[in-house]
mmCIF file as Biopython writes it, N, C-alpha, C and O atoms, coordinates in Angstrom:
data_model
#
loop_
_atom_site.group_PDB
_atom_site.id
_atom_site.type_symbol
_atom_site.label_atom_id
_atom_site.label_alt_id
_atom_site.label_comp_id
_atom_site.label_asym_id
_atom_site.label_entity_id
_atom_site.label_seq_id
_atom_site.pdbx_PDB_ins_code
_atom_site.Cartn_x
_atom_site.Cartn_y
_atom_site.Cartn_z
_atom_site.occupancy
_atom_site.B_iso_or_equiv
_atom_site.auth_seq_id
_atom_site.auth_asym_id
_atom_site.pdbx_PDB_model_num
ATOM 1   N N  . MET A ? 1  ? -11.918 22.625 12.952 1.0 0.0 1  A 1 
ATOM 2   C CA . MET A ? 1  ? -11.373 22.031 11.755 1.0 0.0 1  A 1 
ATOM 3   C C  . MET A ? 1  ? -10.128 21.193 12.055 1.0 0.0 1  A 1 
ATOM 4   O O  . MET A ? 1  ? -9.926  20.135 11.458 1.0 0.0 1  A 1 
ATOM 5   N N  . GLU A ? 2  ? -9.297  21.672 12.982 1.0 0.0 2  A 1 
ATOM 6   C CA . GLU A ? 2  ? -8.083  20.936 13.311 1.0 0.0 2  A 1 
ATOM 7   C C  . GLU A ? 2  ? -8.398  19.559 13.893 1.0 0.0 2  A 1 
ATOM 8   O O  . GLU A ? 2  ? -7.654  18.603 13.677 1.0 0.0 2  A 1 
ATOM 9   N N  . TYR A ? 3  ? -9.507  19.465 14.634 1.0 0.0 3  A 1 
ATOM 10  C CA . TYR A ? 3  ? -9.873  18.184 15.233 1.0 0.0 3  A 1 
ATOM 11  C C  . TYR A ? 3  ? -10.155 17.138 14.163 1.0 0.0 3  A 1 
ATOM 12  O O  . TYR A ? 3  ? -9.806  15.968 14.321 1.0 0.0 3  A 1 
ATOM 13  N N  . ILE A ? 4  ? -10.783 17.561 13.080 1.0 0.0 4  A 1 
ATOM 14  C CA . ILE A ? 4  ? -11.092 16.642 11.995 1.0 0.0 4  A 1 
ATOM 15  C C  . ILE A ? 4  ? -9.797  16.153 11.345 1.0 0.0 4  A 1 
ATOM 16  O O  . ILE A ? 4  ? -9.652  14.964 11.061 1.0 0.0 4  A 1 
ATOM 17  N N  . ILE A ? 5  ? -8.860  17.067 11.110 1.0 0.0 5  A 1 
ATOM 18  C CA . ILE A ? 5  ? -7.585  16.692 10.494 1.0 0.0 5  A 1 
ATOM 19  C C  . ILE A ? 5  ? -6.807  15.746 11.405 1.0 0.0 5  A 1 
ATOM 20  O O  . ILE A ? 5  ? -6.271  14.736 10.947 1.0 0.0 5  A 1 
ATOM 21  N N  . VAL A ? 6  ? -6.747  16.076 12.689 1.0 0.0 6  A 1 
ATOM 22  C CA . VAL A ? 6  ? -6.016  15.214 13.633 1.0 0.0 6  A 1 
ATOM 23  C C  . VAL A ? 6  ? -6.679  13.844 13.736 1.0 0.0 6  A 1 
ATOM 24  O O  . VAL A ? 6  ? -5.988  12.826 13.773 1.0 0.0 6  A 1 
ATOM 25  N N  . THR A ? 7  ? -7.983  13.807 13.781 1.0 0.0 7  A 1 
ATOM 26  C CA . THR A ? 7  ? -8.702  12.534 13.883 1.0 0.0 7  A 1 
ATOM 27  C C  . THR A ? 7  ? -8.445  11.657 12.667 1.0 0.0 7  A 1 
ATOM 28  O O  . THR A ? 7  ? -8.150  10.470 12.806 1.0 0.0 7  A 1 
ATOM 29  N N  . THR A ? 8  ? -8.554  12.234 11.476 1.0 0.0 8  A 1 
ATOM 30  C CA . THR A ? 8  ? -8.319  11.436 10.281 1.0 0.0 8  A 1 
ATOM 31  C C  . THR A ? 8  ? -6.842  11.044 10.150 1.0 0.0 8  A 1 
ATOM 32  O O  . THR A ? 8  ? -6.525  9.989  9.599  1.0 0.0 8  A 1 
ATOM 33  N N  . MET A ? 9  ? -5.942  11.891 10.655 1.0 0.0 9  A 1 
ATOM 34  C CA . MET A ? 9  ? -4.519  11.546 10.643 1.0 0.0 9  A 1 
ATOM 35  C C  . MET A ? 9  ? -4.272  10.333 11.545 1.0 0.0 9  A 1 
ATOM 36  O O  . MET A ? 9  ? -3.524  9.427  11.176 1.0 0.0 9  A 1 
ATOM 37  N N  . ILE A ? 10 ? -4.890  10.315 12.706 1.0 0.0 10 A 1 
ATOM 38  C CA . ILE A ? 10 ? -4.743  9.174  13.616 1.0 0.0 10 A 1 
ATOM 39  C C  . ILE A ? 10 ? -5.284  7.911  12.959 1.0 0.0 10 A 1 
ATOM 40  O O  . ILE A ? 10 ? -4.680  6.845  13.076 1.0 0.0 10 A 1 
ATOM 41  N N  . ILE A ? 11 ? -6.405  8.018  12.276 1.0 0.0 11 A 1 
ATOM 42  C CA . ILE A ? 11 ? -6.956  6.866  11.557 1.0 0.0 11 A 1 
ATOM 43  C C  . ILE A ? 11 ? -5.972  6.392  10.496 1.0 0.0 11 A 1 
ATOM 44  O O  . ILE A ? 11 ? -5.780  5.190  10.316 1.0 0.0 11 A 1 
ATOM 45  N N  . GLY A ? 12 ? -5.348  7.337  9.793  1.0 0.0 12 A 1 
ATOM 46  C CA . GLY A ? 12 ? -4.362  6.973  8.780  1.0 0.0 12 A 1 
ATOM 47  C C  . GLY A ? 12 ? -3.159  6.254  9.369  1.0 0.0 12 A 1 
ATOM 48  O O  . GLY A ? 12 ? -2.682  5.275  8.797  1.0 0.0 12 A 1 
ATOM 49  N N  . ILE A ? 13 ? -2.665  6.728  10.506 1.0 0.0 13 A 1 
ATOM 50  C CA . ILE A ? 13 ? -1.517  6.084  11.162 1.0 0.0 13 A 1 
ATOM 51  C C  . ILE A ? 13 ? -1.884  4.689  11.663 1.0 0.0 13 A 1 
ATOM 52  O O  . ILE A ? 13 ? -1.115  3.741  11.504 1.0 0.0 13 A 1 
ATOM 53  N N  . VAL A ? 14 ? -3.059  4.571  12.266 1.0 0.0 14 A 1 
ATOM 54  C CA . VAL A ? 14 ? -3.504  3.258  12.746 1.0 0.0 14 A 1 
ATOM 55  C C  . VAL A ? 14 ? -3.660  2.288  11.582 1.0 0.0 14 A 1 
ATOM 56  O O  . VAL A ? 14 ? -3.280  1.122  11.683 1.0 0.0 14 A 1 
ATOM 57  N N  . GLU A ? 15 ? -4.218  2.772  10.483 1.0 0.0 15 A 1 
ATOM 58  C CA . GLU A ? 15 ? -4.367  1.928  9.298  1.0 0.0 15 A 1 
ATOM 59  C C  . GLU A ? 15 ? -2.998  1.506  8.765  1.0 0.0 15 A 1 
ATOM 60  O O  . GLU A ? 15 ? -2.816  0.361  8.353  1.0 0.0 15 A 1 
ATOM 61  N N  . LEU A ? 16 ? -2.039  2.431  8.773  1.0 0.0 16 A 1 
ATOM 62  C CA . LEU A ? 16 ? -0.683  2.111  8.333  1.0 0.0 16 A 1 
ATOM 63  C C  . LEU A ? 16 ? -0.084  0.998  9.198  1.0 0.0 16 A 1 
ATOM 64  O O  . LEU A ? 16 ? 0.469   0.032  8.672  1.0 0.0 16 A 1 
ATOM 65  N N  . LEU A ? 17 ? -0.193  1.131  10.502 1.0 0.0 17 A 1 
ATOM 66  C CA . LEU A ? 17 ? 0.346   0.117  11.405 1.0 0.0 17 A 1 
ATOM 67  C C  . LEU A ? 17 ? -0.349  -1.229 11.222 1.0 0.0 17 A 1 
ATOM 68  O O  . LEU A ? 17 ? 0.297   -2.277 11.260 1.0 0.0 17 A 1 
ATOM 69  N N  . LYS A ? 18 ? -1.662  -1.198 11.025 1.0 0.0 18 A 1 
ATOM 70  C CA . LYS A ? 18 ? -2.409  -2.434 10.813 1.0 0.0 18 A 1 
ATOM 71  C C  . LYS A ? 18 ? -1.966  -3.121 9.523  1.0 0.0 18 A 1 
ATOM 72  O O  . LYS A ? 18 ? -1.815  -4.342 9.483  1.0 0.0 18 A 1 
ATOM 73  N N  . ARG A ? 19 ? -1.758  -2.329 8.470  1.0 0.0 19 A 1 
ATOM 74  C CA . ARG A ? 19 ? -1.336  -2.898 7.185  1.0 0.0 19 A 1 
ATOM 75  C C  . ARG A ? 19 ? 0.087   -3.454 7.259  1.0 0.0 19 A 1 
ATOM 76  O O  . ARG A ? 19 ? 0.399   -4.457 6.616  1.0 0.0 19 A 1 
ATOM 77  N N  . ILE A ? 20 ? 0.953   -2.797 8.047  1.0 0.0 20 A 1 
ATOM 78  C CA . ILE A ? 20 ? 2.307   -3.328 8.236  1.0 0.0 20 A 1 
ATOM 79  C C  . ILE A ? 20 ? 2.231   -4.687 8.925  1.0 0.0 20 A 1 
ATOM 80  O O  . ILE A ? 20 ? 2.928   -5.622 8.530  1.0 0.0 20 A 1 
ATOM 81  N N  . LYS A ? 21 ? 1.394   -4.800 9.947  1.0 0.0 21 A 1 
ATOM 82  C CA . LYS A ? 21 ? 1.249   -6.067 10.669 1.0 0.0 21 A 1 
ATOM 83  C C  . LYS A ? 21 ? 0.714   -7.157 9.752  1.0 0.0 21 A 1 
ATOM 84  O O  . LYS A ? 21 ? 1.108   -8.317 9.874  1.0 0.0 21 A 1 
ATOM 85  N N  . LEU A ? 22 ? -0.184  -6.797 8.831  1.0 0.0 22 A 1 
ATOM 86  C CA . LEU A ? 22 ? -0.754  -7.773 7.904  1.0 0.0 22 A 1 
ATOM 87  C C  . LEU A ? 22 ? 0.124   -8.013 6.677  1.0 0.0 22 A 1 
ATOM 88  O O  . LEU A ? 22 ? -0.218  -8.824 5.816  1.0 0.0 22 A 1 
ATOM 89  N N  . SER A ? 23 ? 1.251   -7.310 6.598  1.0 0.0 23 A 1 
ATOM 90  C CA . SER A ? 23 ? 2.166   -7.396 5.457  1.0 0.0 23 A 1 
ATOM 91  C C  . SER A ? 23 ? 1.484   -7.044 4.140  1.0 0.0 23 A 1 
ATOM 92  O O  . SER A ? 23 ? 1.791   -7.630 3.102  1.0 0.0 23 A 1 
ATOM 93  N N  . ASP A ? 24 ? 0.563   -6.090 4.182  1.0 0.0 24 A 1 
ATOM 94  C CA . ASP A ? 24 ? -0.106  -5.591 2.977  1.0 0.0 24 A 1 
ATOM 95  C C  . ASP A ? 24 ? 0.730   -4.429 2.440  1.0 0.0 24 A 1 
ATOM 96  O O  . ASP A ? 24 ? 0.420   -3.262 2.680  1.0 0.0 24 A 1 
ATOM 97  N N  . TRP A ? 25 ? 1.782   -4.765 1.720  1.0 0.0 25 A 1 
ATOM 98  C CA . TRP A ? 25 ? 2.775   -3.769 1.338  1.0 0.0 25 A 1 
ATOM 99  C C  . TRP A ? 25 ? 2.259   -2.758 0.328  1.0 0.0 25 A 1 
ATOM 100 O O  . TRP A ? 25 ? 2.753   -1.631 0.282  1.0 0.0 25 A 1 
ATOM 101 N N  . LEU A ? 26 ? 1.280   -3.133 -0.481 1.0 0.0 26 A 1 
ATOM 102 C CA . LEU A ? 26 ? 0.707   -2.163 -1.420 1.0 0.0 26 A 1 
ATOM 103 C C  . LEU A ? 26 ? -0.033  -1.065 -0.667 1.0 0.0 26 A 1 
ATOM 104 O O  . LEU A ? 26 ? 0.092   0.112  -1.008 1.0 0.0 26 A 1 
ATOM 105 N N  . ALA A ? 27 ? -0.795  -1.432 0.343  1.0 0.0 27 A 1 
ATOM 106 C CA . ALA A ? 27 ? -1.502  -0.433 1.150  1.0 0.0 27 A 1 
ATOM 107 C C  . ALA A ? 27 ? -0.512  0.416  1.935  1.0 0.0 27 A 1 
ATOM 108 O O  . ALA A ? 27 ? -0.705  1.625  2.067  1.0 0.0 27 A 1 
ATOM 109 N N  . VAL A ? 28 ? 0.546   -0.202 2.456  1.0 0.0 28 A 1 
ATOM 110 C CA . VAL A ? 28 ? 1.577   0.553  3.186  1.0 0.0 28 A 1 
ATOM 111 C C  . VAL A ? 28 ? 2.212   1.573  2.258  1.0 0.0 28 A 1 
ATOM 112 O O  . VAL A ? 28 ? 2.386   2.733  2.631  1.0 0.0 28 A 1 
ATOM 113 N N  . ALA A ? 29 ? 2.561   1.145  1.045  1.0 0.0 29 A 1 
ATOM 114 C CA . ALA A ? 29 ? 3.167   2.059  0.076  1.0 0.0 29 A 1 
ATOM 115 C C  . ALA A ? 29 ? 2.223   3.194  -0.283 1.0 0.0 29 A 1 
ATOM 116 O O  . ALA A ? 29 ? 2.660   4.332  -0.455 1.0 0.0 29 A 1 
ATOM 117 N N  . THR A ? 30 ? 0.942   2.902  -0.398 1.0 0.0 30 A 1 
ATOM 118 C CA . THR A ? 30 ? -0.045  3.927  -0.738 1.0 0.0 30 A 1 
ATOM 119 C C  . THR A ? 30 ? -0.140  4.984  0.356  1.0 0.0 30 A 1 
ATOM 120 O O  . THR A ? 30 ? -0.178  6.178  0.060  1.0 0.0 30 A 1 
ATOM 121 N N  . ILE A ? 31 ? -0.179  4.559  1.610  1.0 0.0 31 A 1 
ATOM 122 C CA . ILE A ? 31 ? -0.282  5.502  2.725  1.0 0.0 31 A 1 
ATOM 123 C C  . ILE A ? 31 ? 0.994   6.334  2.842  1.0 0.0 31 A 1 
ATOM 124 O O  . ILE A ? 31 ? 0.936   7.548  3.037  1.0 0.0 31 A 1 
ATOM 125 N N  . VAL A ? 32 ? 2.143   5.673  2.721  1.0 0.0 32 A 1 
ATOM 126 C CA . VAL A ? 32 ? 3.417   6.395  2.792  1.0 0.0 32 A 1 
ATOM 127 C C  . VAL A ? 32 ? 3.529   7.374  1.630  1.0 0.0 32 A 1 
ATOM 128 O O  . VAL A ? 32 ? 4.017   8.491  1.805  1.0 0.0 32 A 1 
ATOM 129 N N  . LEU A ? 33 ? 3.086   6.968  0.454  1.0 0.0 33 A 1 
ATOM 130 C CA . LEU A ? 33 ? 3.128   7.864  -0.706 1.0 0.0 33 A 1 
ATOM 131 C C  . LEU A ? 33 ? 2.222   9.078  -0.505 1.0 0.0 33 A 1 
ATOM 132 O O  . LEU A ? 33 ? 2.579   10.188 -0.901 1.0 0.0 33 A 1 
ATOM 133 N N  . ALA A ? 34 ? 1.058   8.877  0.105  1.0 0.0 34 A 1 
ATOM 134 C CA . ALA A ? 34 ? 0.171   10.007 0.390  1.0 0.0 34 A 1 
ATOM 135 C C  . ALA A ? 34 ? 0.847   11.000 1.330  1.0 0.0 34 A 1 
ATOM 136 O O  . ALA A ? 34 ? 0.750   12.211 1.132  1.0 0.0 34 A 1 
ATOM 137 N N  . ALA A ? 35 ? 1.525   10.493 2.346  1.0 0.0 35 A 1 
ATOM 138 C CA . ALA A ? 35 ? 2.250   11.369 3.269  1.0 0.0 35 A 1 
ATOM 139 C C  . ALA A ? 35 ? 3.402   12.068 2.558  1.0 0.0 35 A 1 
ATOM 140 O O  . ALA A ? 35 ? 3.658   13.248 2.801  1.0 0.0 35 A 1 
ATOM 141 N N  . LEU A ? 36 ? 4.098   11.346 1.679  1.0 0.0 36 A 1 
ATOM 142 C CA . LEU A ? 36 ? 5.216   11.928 0.931  1.0 0.0 36 A 1 
ATOM 143 C C  . LEU A ? 36 ? 4.741   13.037 -0.007 1.0 0.0 36 A 1 
ATOM 144 O O  . LEU A ? 36 ? 5.371   14.091 -0.097 1.0 0.0 36 A 1 
ATOM 145 N N  . VAL A ? 37 ? 3.649   12.800 -0.693 1.0 0.0 37 A 1 
ATOM 146 C CA . VAL A ? 37 ? 3.104   13.828 -1.584 1.0 0.0 37 A 1 
ATOM 147 C C  . VAL A ? 37 ? 2.680   15.055 -0.775 1.0 0.0 37 A 1 
ATOM 148 O O  . VAL A ? 37 ? 2.900   16.188 -1.203 1.0 0.0 37 A 1 
ATOM 149 N N  . GLY A ? 38 ? 2.082   14.833 0.375  1.0 0.0 38 A 1 
ATOM 150 C CA . GLY A ? 38 ? 1.733   15.957 1.246  1.0 0.0 38 A 1 
ATOM 151 C C  . GLY A ? 38 ? 2.963   16.727 1.697  1.0 0.0 38 A 1 
ATOM 152 O O  . GLY A ? 38 ? 2.959   17.958 1.720  1.0 0.0 38 A 1 
ATOM 153 N N  . GLY A ? 39 ? 4.023   15.995 2.059  1.0 0.0 39 A 1 
ATOM 154 C CA . GLY A ? 39 ? 5.272   16.645 2.459  1.0 0.0 39 A 1 
ATOM 155 C C  . GLY A ? 39 ? 5.887   17.439 1.323  1.0 0.0 39 A 1 
ATOM 156 O O  . GLY A ? 39 ? 6.395   18.540 1.538  1.0 0.0 39 A 1 
ATOM 157 N N  . LEU A ? 40 ? 5.849   16.892 0.114  1.0 0.0 40 A 1 
ATOM 158 C CA . LEU A ? 40 ? 6.366   17.616 -1.048 1.0 0.0 40 A 1 
ATOM 159 C C  . LEU A ? 40 ? 5.540   18.872 -1.338 1.0 0.0 40 A 1 
ATOM 160 O O  . LEU A ? 40 ? 6.085   19.909 -1.716 1.0 0.0 40 A 1 
ATOM 161 N N  . ALA A ? 41 ? 4.235   18.767 -1.159 1.0 0.0 41 A 1 
ATOM 162 C CA . ALA A ? 41 ? 3.385   19.947 -1.338 1.0 0.0 41 A 1 
ATOM 163 C C  . ALA A ? 41 ? 3.769   21.033 -0.339 1.0 0.0 41 A 1 
ATOM 164 O O  . ALA A ? 41 ? 3.796   22.217 -0.675 1.0 0.0 41 A 1 
ATOM 165 N N  . GLY A ? 42 ? 4.063   20.620 0.885  1.0 0.0 42 A 1 
ATOM 166 C CA . GLY A ? 42 ? 4.513   21.576 1.889  1.0 0.0 42 A 1 
ATOM 167 C C  . GLY A ? 42 ? 5.876   22.157 1.549  1.0 0.0 42 A 1 
ATOM 168 O O  . GLY A ? 42 ? 6.118   23.344 1.763  1.0 0.0 42 A 1 
ATOM 169 N N  . TYR A ? 43 ? 6.758   21.334 1.025  1.0 0.0 43 A 1 
ATOM 170 C CA . TYR A ? 43 ? 8.100   21.787 0.651  1.0 0.0 43 A 1 
ATOM 171 C C  . TYR A ? 43 ? 8.038   22.860 -0.429 1.0 0.0 43 A 1 
ATOM 172 O O  . TYR A ? 43 ? 8.798   23.828 -0.403 1.0 0.0 43 A 1 
ATOM 173 N N  . PHE A ? 44 ? 7.132   22.680 -1.367 1.0 0.0 44 A 1 
ATOM 174 C CA . PHE A ? 44 ? 6.998   23.644 -2.453 1.0 0.0 44 A 1 
ATOM 175 C C  . PHE A ? 44 ? 6.027   24.779 -2.126 1.0 0.0 44 A 1 
ATOM 176 O O  . PHE A ? 44 ? 5.755   25.623 -2.980 1.0 0.0 44 A 1 
ATOM 177 N N  . GLY A ? 45 ? 5.504   24.807 -0.903 1.0 0.0 45 A 1 
ATOM 178 C CA . GLY A ? 45 ? 4.677   25.919 -0.442 1.0 0.0 45 A 1 
ATOM 179 C C  . GLY A ? 45 ? 3.276   25.967 -1.006 1.0 0.0 45 A 1 
ATOM 180 O O  . GLY A ? 45 ? 2.698   27.047 -1.133 1.0 0.0 45 A 1 
ATOM 181 N N  . VAL A ? 46 ? 2.722   24.825 -1.344 1.0 0.0 46 A 1 
ATOM 182 C CA . VAL A ? 46 ? 1.368   24.788 -1.881 1.0 0.0 46 A 1 
ATOM 183 C C  . VAL A ? 46 ? 0.375   25.197 -0.798 1.0 0.0 46 A 1 
ATOM 184 O O  . VAL A ? 46 ? 0.350   24.613 0.285  1.0 0.0 46 A 1 
ATOM 185 N N  . GLU A ? 47 ? -0.424  26.184 -1.094 1.0 0.0 47 A 1 
ATOM 186 C CA . GLU A ? 47 ? -1.479  26.658 -0.183 1.0 0.0 47 A 1 
ATOM 187 C C  . GLU A ? 47 ? -0.972  26.958 1.219  1.0 0.0 47 A 1 
ATOM 188 O O  . GLU A ? 47 ? -1.712  26.797 2.190  1.0 0.0 47 A 1 
ATOM 189 N N  . GLY A ? 48 ? 0.258   27.386 1.336  1.0 0.0 48 A 1 
ATOM 190 C CA . GLY A ? 48 ? 0.802   27.768 2.630  1.0 0.0 48 A 1 
ATOM 191 C C  . GLY A ? 48 ? 1.125   26.616 3.559  1.0 0.0 48 A 1 
ATOM 192 O O  . GLY A ? 48 ? 1.303   26.829 4.758  1.0 0.0 48 A 1 
ATOM 193 N N  . LEU A ? 49 ? 1.207   25.392 3.033  1.0 0.0 49 A 1 
ATOM 194 C CA . LEU A ? 49 ? 1.549   24.237 3.863  1.0 0.0 49 A 1 
ATOM 195 C C  . LEU A ? 49 ? 3.038   24.241 4.184  1.0 0.0 49 A 1 
ATOM 196 O O  . LEU A ? 49 ? 3.854   24.692 3.380  1.0 0.0 49 A 1 
ATOM 197 N N  . THR A ? 50 ? 3.383   23.740 5.355  1.0 0.0 50 A 1 
ATOM 198 C CA . THR A ? 50 ? 4.775   23.434 5.660  1.0 0.0 50 A 1 
ATOM 199 C C  . THR A ? 50 ? 4.974   21.955 5.374  1.0 0.0 50 A 1 
ATOM 200 O O  . THR A ? 50 ? 4.009   21.248 5.082  1.0 0.0 50 A 1 
ATOM 201 N N  . VAL A ? 51 ? 6.201   21.479 5.452  1.0 0.0 51 A 1 
ATOM 202 C CA . VAL A ? 51 ? 6.455   20.059 5.217  1.0 0.0 51 A 1 
ATOM 203 C C  . VAL A ? 51 ? 5.690   19.219 6.238  1.0 0.0 51 A 1 
ATOM 204 O O  . VAL A ? 51 ? 5.066   18.218 5.887  1.0 0.0 51 A 1 
ATOM 205 N N  . ALA A ? 52 ? 5.743   19.631 7.496  1.0 0.0 52 A 1 
ATOM 206 C CA . ALA A ? 52 ? 5.064   18.865 8.556  1.0 0.0 52 A 1 
ATOM 207 C C  . ALA A ? 52 ? 3.551   18.846 8.354  1.0 0.0 52 A 1 
ATOM 208 O O  . ALA A ? 52 ? 2.924   17.791 8.458  1.0 0.0 52 A 1 
ATOM 209 N N  . THR A ? 53 ? 2.966   19.999 8.067  1.0 0.0 53 A 1 
ATOM 210 C CA . THR A ? 53 ? 1.515   20.018 7.861  1.0 0.0 53 A 1 
ATOM 211 C C  . THR A ? 53 ? 1.136   19.302 6.577  1.0 0.0 53 A 1 
ATOM 212 O O  . THR A ? 53 ? 0.036   18.758 6.473  1.0 0.0 53 A 1 
ATOM 213 N N  . GLY A ? 54 ? 2.028   19.295 5.601  1.0 0.0 54 A 1 
ATOM 214 C CA . GLY A ? 54 ? 1.767   18.535 4.380  1.0 0.0 54 A 1 
ATOM 215 C C  . GLY A ? 54 ? 1.722   17.042 4.641  1.0 0.0 54 A 1 
ATOM 216 O O  . GLY A ? 54 ? 0.859   16.337 4.118  1.0 0.0 54 A 1 
ATOM 217 N N  . ILE A ? 55 ? 2.669   16.557 5.463  1.0 0.0 55 A 1 
ATOM 218 C CA . ILE A ? 55 ? 2.676   15.133 5.822  1.0 0.0 55 A 1 
ATOM 219 C C  . ILE A ? 55 ? 1.409   14.777 6.591  1.0 0.0 55 A 1 
ATOM 220 O O  . ILE A ? 55 ? 0.785   13.746 6.337  1.0 0.0 55 A 1 
ATOM 221 N N  . VAL A ? 56 ? 1.038   15.635 7.529  1.0 0.0 56 A 1 
ATOM 222 C CA . VAL A ? 56 ? -0.195  15.410 8.299  1.0 0.0 56 A 1 
ATOM 223 C C  . VAL A ? 56 ? -1.394  15.396 7.370  1.0 0.0 56 A 1 
ATOM 224 O O  . VAL A ? 56 ? -2.288  14.565 7.528  1.0 0.0 56 A 1 
ATOM 225 N N  . THR A ? 57 ? -1.427  16.298 6.412  1.0 0.0 57 A 1 
ATOM 226 C CA . THR A ? 57 ? -2.540  16.349 5.464  1.0 0.0 57 A 1 
ATOM 227 C C  . THR A ? 57 ? -2.590  15.083 4.618  1.0 0.0 57 A 1 
ATOM 228 O O  . THR A ? 57 ? -3.673  14.567 4.342  1.0 0.0 57 A 1 
ATOM 229 N N  . GLY A ? 58 ? -1.429  14.578 4.202  1.0 0.0 58 A 1 
ATOM 230 C CA . GLY A ? 58 ? -1.395  13.328 3.441  1.0 0.0 58 A 1 
ATOM 231 C C  . GLY A ? 58 ? -1.896  12.149 4.247  1.0 0.0 58 A 1 
ATOM 232 O O  . GLY A ? 58 ? -2.665  11.330 3.745  1.0 0.0 58 A 1 
ATOM 233 N N  . LEU A ? 59 ? -1.460  12.059 5.504  1.0 0.0 59 A 1 
ATOM 234 C CA . LEU A ? 59 ? -1.951  10.985 6.382  1.0 0.0 59 A 1 
ATOM 235 C C  . LEU A ? 59 ? -3.444  11.135 6.643  1.0 0.0 59 A 1 
ATOM 236 O O  . LEU A ? 59 ? -4.177  10.148 6.695  1.0 0.0 59 A 1 
ATOM 237 N N  . ALA A ? 60 ? -3.885  12.373 6.805  1.0 0.0 60 A 1 
ATOM 238 C CA . ALA A ? 60 ? -5.313  12.615 7.033  1.0 0.0 60 A 1 
ATOM 239 C C  . ALA A ? 60 ? -6.123  12.200 5.820  1.0 0.0 60 A 1 
ATOM 240 O O  . ALA A ? 60 ? -7.214  11.647 5.960  1.0 0.0 60 A 1 
ATOM 241 N N  . ALA A ? 61 ? -5.603  12.461 4.641  1.0 0.0 61 A 1 
ATOM 242 C CA . ALA A ? 61 ? -6.315  12.070 3.424  1.0 0.0 61 A 1 
ATOM 243 C C  . ALA A ? 61 ? -6.439  10.551 3.330  1.0 0.0 61 A 1 
ATOM 244 O O  . ALA A ? 61 ? -7.487  10.034 2.942  1.0 0.0 61 A 1 
ATOM 245 N N  . SER A ? 62 ? -5.368  9.837  3.685  1.0 0.0 62 A 1 
ATOM 246 C CA . SER A ? 62 ? -5.458  8.380  3.654  1.0 0.0 62 A 1 
ATOM 247 C C  . SER A ? 62 ? -6.416  7.873  4.727  1.0 0.0 62 A 1 
ATOM 248 O O  . SER A ? 62 ? -7.117  6.884  4.515  1.0 0.0 62 A 1 
ATOM 249 N N  . GLY A ? 63 ? -6.450  8.539  5.868  1.0 0.0 63 A 1 
ATOM 250 C CA . GLY A ? 63 ? -7.421  8.177  6.909  1.0 0.0 63 A 1 
ATOM 251 C C  . GLY A ? 63 ? -8.839  8.461  6.485  1.0 0.0 63 A 1 
ATOM 252 O O  . GLY A ? 63 ? -9.751  7.701  6.812  1.0 0.0 63 A 1 
ATOM 253 N N  . LEU A ? 64 ? -9.037  9.546  5.760  1.0 0.0 64 A 1 
ATOM 254 C CA . LEU A ? 64 ? -10.380 9.885  5.256  1.0 0.0 64 A 1 
ATOM 255 C C  . LEU A ? 64 ? -10.866 8.847  4.256  1.0 0.0 64 A 1 
ATOM 256 O O  . LEU A ? 64 ? -12.040 8.478  4.260  1.0 0.0 64 A 1 
ATOM 257 N N  . VAL A ? 65 ? -9.970  8.378  3.406  1.0 0.0 65 A 1 
ATOM 258 C CA . VAL A ? 65 ? -10.335 7.328  2.448  1.0 0.0 65 A 1 
ATOM 259 C C  . VAL A ? 65 ? -10.724 6.061  3.195  1.0 0.0 65 A 1 
ATOM 260 O O  . VAL A ? 65 ? -11.679 5.386  2.811  1.0 0.0 65 A 1 
ATOM 261 N N  . THR A ? 66 ? -10.000 5.734  4.249  1.0 0.0 66 A 1 
ATOM 262 C CA . THR A ? 66 ? -10.324 4.549  5.056  1.0 0.0 66 A 1 
ATOM 263 C C  . THR A ? 66 ? -11.712 4.677  5.656  1.0 0.0 66 A 1 
ATOM 264 O O  . THR A ? 66 ? -12.500 3.732  5.607  1.0 0.0 66 A 1 
ATOM 265 N N  . VAL A ? 67 ? -12.021 5.843  6.225  1.0 0.0 67 A 1 
ATOM 266 C CA . VAL A ? 67 ? -13.340 6.070  6.831  1.0 0.0 67 A 1 
ATOM 267 C C  . VAL A ? 67 ? -14.432 5.989  5.766  1.0 0.0 67 A 1 
ATOM 268 O O  . VAL A ? 67 ? -15.465 5.353  5.978  1.0 0.0 67 A 1 
ATOM 269 N N  . ALA A ? 68 ? -14.205 6.627  4.634  1.0 0.0 68 A 1 
ATOM 270 C CA . ALA A ? 68 ? -15.215 6.629  3.568  1.0 0.0 68 A 1 
ATOM 271 C C  . ALA A ? 68 ? -15.475 5.222  3.036  1.0 0.0 68 A 1 
ATOM 272 O O  . ALA A ? 68 ? -16.607 4.879  2.692  1.0 0.0 68 A 1 
ATOM 273 N N  . THR A ? 69 ? -14.427 4.415  2.972  1.0 0.0 69 A 1 
ATOM 274 C CA . THR A ? 69 ? -14.574 3.044  2.505  1.0 0.0 69 A 1 
ATOM 275 C C  . THR A ? 69 ? -15.423 2.219  3.464  1.0 0.0 69 A 1 
ATOM 276 O O  . THR A ? 69 ? -16.249 1.408  3.047  1.0 0.0 69 A 1 
ATOM 277 N N  . ARG A ? 70 ? -15.204 2.440  4.754  1.0 0.0 70 A 1 
ATOM 278 C CA . ARG A ? 70 ? -15.945 1.657  5.749  1.0 0.0 70 A 1 
ATOM 279 C C  . ARG A ? 70 ? -17.385 2.125  5.888  1.0 0.0 70 A 1 
ATOM 280 O O  . ARG A ? 70 ? -18.273 1.321  6.174  1.0 0.0 70 A 1 
ATOM 281 N N  . VAL A ? 71 ? -17.626 3.418  5.688  1.0 0.0 71 A 1 
ATOM 282 C CA . VAL A ? 71 ? -18.982 3.947  5.821  1.0 0.0 71 A 1 
ATOM 283 C C  . VAL A ? 71 ? -19.817 3.581  4.598  1.0 0.0 71 A 1 
ATOM 284 O O  . VAL A ? 71 ? -20.962 3.148  4.727  1.0 0.0 71 A 1 
ATOM 285 N N  . GLY A ? 72 ? -19.251 3.754  3.434  1.0 0.0 72 A 1 
ATOM 286 C CA . GLY A ? 72 ? -20.014 3.561  2.200  1.0 0.0 72 A 1 
ATOM 287 C C  . GLY A ? 72 ? -19.696 2.284  1.585  1.0 0.0 72 A 1 
ATOM 288 O O  . GLY A ? 72 ? -20.244 1.951  0.534  1.0 0.0 72 A 1 
#
């Protein structure tokens, strides 16, 4: 399970860097906001997340959306 989270997190980070290079600030804000919401979930102890794992989960979620968009 961890491999899936790490893989999608890497996709999210790569997508973030690509969007920064393209100056697509709405997409950059969306990815950063997903990481921020994940971090806040970790801060408030949602489902046993820590701040770090919450940020990773947020980045992974944005990476998953990227993969789903390209596949479907």
